[in-house]
Each structure stands twice: as structure tokens, then as C-alpha cells.
Backbone bond lengths (Angstrom), bond angles and torsions (degrees), N, CA, C in turn:
res aa  C-N    CA-C-N  psi(-1)  N-CA   C-N-CA  omega(-1)  CA-C   N-CA-C  phi
1 M - - - 1.327 - - 1.614 107.33 -
2 V 1.413 114.96 139.54 1.414 120.91 -178.79 1.420 109.99 -82.25
3 K 1.422 116.66 132.37 1.501 115.16 172.41 1.435 111.12 -64.74
4 Q 1.312 118.81 148.92 1.420 129.11 -174.52 1.555 109.59 -57.73
5 E 1.252 121.58 -43.49 1.443 126.28 -176.89 1.548 108.48 -71.20
6 K 1.346 121.56 -19.33 1.444 116.91 -176.56 1.598 106.71 -100.24
7 R 1.270 121.44 -9.72 1.451 125.20 -174.45 1.468 107.90 -68.31
8 L 1.353 115.11 144.57 1.353 119.17 173.69 1.527 114.48 -102.28
9 L 1.302 118.06 136.49 1.494 123.45 -168.36 1.434 114.23 -111.86
10 S 1.232 116.71 135.14 1.461 121.73 176.42 1.594 110.89 -72.67
11 R 1.264 116.11 177.72 1.449 116.02 -177.24 1.510 103.10 -74.77
12 A 1.251 123.47 -42.62 1.466 125.66 179.77 1.635 111.28 -54.25
13 E 1.268 114.79 -41.73 1.481 120.65 178.58 1.520 107.49 -67.79
14 V 1.364 118.48 -44.65 1.396 115.02 -177.87 1.484 109.74 -66.54
15 E 1.263 123.83 -33.64 1.463 127.40 172.00 1.468 113.93 -57.29
16 T 1.415 112.84 -44.75 1.428 117.59 -175.22 1.551 108.82 -73.86
17 M 1.318 119.95 -43.19 1.417 123.46 -177.47 1.402 120.94 -80.54
18 Y 1.415 118.72 -24.53 1.496 122.64 -175.62 1.591 107.95 -127.66
19 G 1.254 124.98 -7.35 1.461 128.34 172.56 1.589 106.08 77.05
20 I 1.313 119.60 19.07 1.414 119.32 179.50 1.530 106.98 -94.38
21 R 1.347 117.94 113.94 1.540 124.32 -171.56 1.484 111.08 -57.01
22 R 1.359 115.99 141.69 1.375 126.96 177.30 1.476 108.70 -52.26
23 R 1.219 117.44 -50.79 1.537 125.07 -174.14 1.507 107.99 -60.02
24 F 1.343 122.13 -36.92 1.481 122.75 173.93 1.568 109.41 -64.05
25 L 1.279 116.12 -41.77 1.468 119.61 -178.92 1.539 109.54 -65.72
26 E 1.341 118.03 -37.62 1.432 121.88 -177.76 1.597 107.33 -69.72
27 L 1.386 121.47 -39.99 1.452 119.68 -173.97 1.472 113.45 -89.68
28 A 1.346 120.39 -28.43 1.451 126.33 -173.31 1.546 115.08 -50.47
29 P 1.281 126.63 -40.41 1.354 128.25 175.85 1.470 115.38 -57.80
30 S 1.298 116.05 -41.97 1.471 118.43 179.00 1.521 114.28 -69.78
31 R 1.365 116.01 -16.84 1.484 122.00 177.60 1.453 110.13 -100.65
32 G 1.437 122.22 4.07 1.363 123.68 -172.00 1.428 117.83 67.24
33 D 1.239 118.37 32.18 1.515 126.88 -168.88 1.629 106.26 -127.79
34 G 1.255 112.83 172.12 1.556 120.61 171.59 1.510 113.08 84.86
35 P 1.314 109.50 172.27 1.575 114.43 -178.44 1.481 108.62 -74.18
36 C 1.397 112.00 163.60 1.500 118.15 179.98 1.519 106.13 -69.83
37 F 1.308 120.11 148.12 1.441 119.35 173.52 1.549 107.02 -133.73
38 I 1.390 110.55 170.23 1.484 120.14 -174.65 1.667 104.43 -120.10
39 R 1.218 118.44 133.71 1.501 120.65 169.28 1.495 109.29 -87.99
40 V 1.251 116.45 127.05 1.526 118.09 171.38 1.543 100.80 -120.48
41 G 1.333 114.70 98.59 1.550 120.75 -171.66 1.491 103.22 65.88
42 R 1.479 107.49 -127.68 1.502 112.08 -175.22 1.596 103.79 -92.70
43 L 1.270 123.91 5.41 1.397 119.53 -175.17 1.585 110.75 -95.47
44 V 1.315 115.10 148.22 1.494 118.14 177.49 1.610 108.34 -106.10
45 R 1.255 116.48 133.23 1.407 118.88 -177.00 1.495 109.97 -136.80
46 Y 1.352 119.33 150.56 1.445 126.50 -179.14 1.466 111.13 -121.44
47 R 1.442 110.70 140.97 1.443 112.41 174.68 1.542 112.28 -89.92
48 V 1.195 123.75 144.93 1.483 128.20 -174.47 1.586 103.68 -53.87
49 K 1.265 119.60 -48.09 1.421 122.66 -167.76 1.635 110.30 -71.10
50 D 1.372 114.39 -24.13 1.463 117.12 172.21 1.437 111.85 -76.86
51 I 1.307 120.11 -41.47 1.462 125.93 177.38 1.596 107.78 -56.31
52 E 1.319 115.04 -54.04 1.457 122.41 -176.06 1.499 111.73 -63.91
53 A 1.368 119.19 -37.84 1.450 123.11 176.16 1.500 110.63 -68.38
54 W 1.216 120.14 -40.07 1.552 122.82 175.20 1.529 112.12 -65.85
55 I 1.265 116.72 -40.23 1.552 117.84 174.01 1.541 110.47 -61.96
56 E 1.294 116.49 -41.79 1.552 119.37 -179.57 1.462 111.17 -65.79
57 A 1.372 114.28 -42.34 1.468 119.53 -174.01 1.554 106.36 -70.85
58 N 1.267 121.79 -21.10 1.484 120.93 -174.30 1.591 107.83 -107.29
59 A 1.315 120.00 4.22 1.454 119.64 -179.22 1.550 113.86 -73.84
60 T 1.340 116.92 137.62 1.308 118.88 179.36 1.580 110.99 -123.64
61 L 1.304 121.28 155.89 1.338 125.32 -177.53 1.459 112.09 -79.72
62 G 1.317 123.33 124.18 1.450 124.01 179.72 1.442 113.01 -54.74
63 G 1.356 117.42 136.06 1.512 124.91 175.89 1.520 111.41 76.27
64 M 1.255 120.12 9.67 1.468 120.57 171.78 1.444 111.28 -99.23
65 S 1.340 121.39 146.29 1.402 121.72 177.23 1.503 112.66 -106.09
């Protein structure tokens, strides 16, 4: 069994687990945004640790400008 933190996620799985839209994940690299990804042949995959690090790096405090 693959440990959760080592598992590679598809865009659909990232959307389901983290609520980040697939379309955002598709367009983000061309804008220099979004979480790091890995290409496996023609497939794009995401490591759990990269998704969570990107979320943390982009978190803002509510009510702060």
C-alpha cells in the first residue's frame, strides 16, 4: 500500500480532496502560479506535500488587507 504522502494525485483528485478547480490547475503553470506538478509521460500528477505547501504559502489572514 502506498503511503498517503507519497501518492501522486490527478487533477480530479486534487479538486475532490482540496477544492482546487481542475481548470485552475490546467491554466496556472502558464501564469507561473499553482502547485508544483510532476509529468508522468503525458499525465500530470501532484504530490500531497506540494499541494499542501502551496496552500500554506498562499494562505491569507481573514480581514487583513
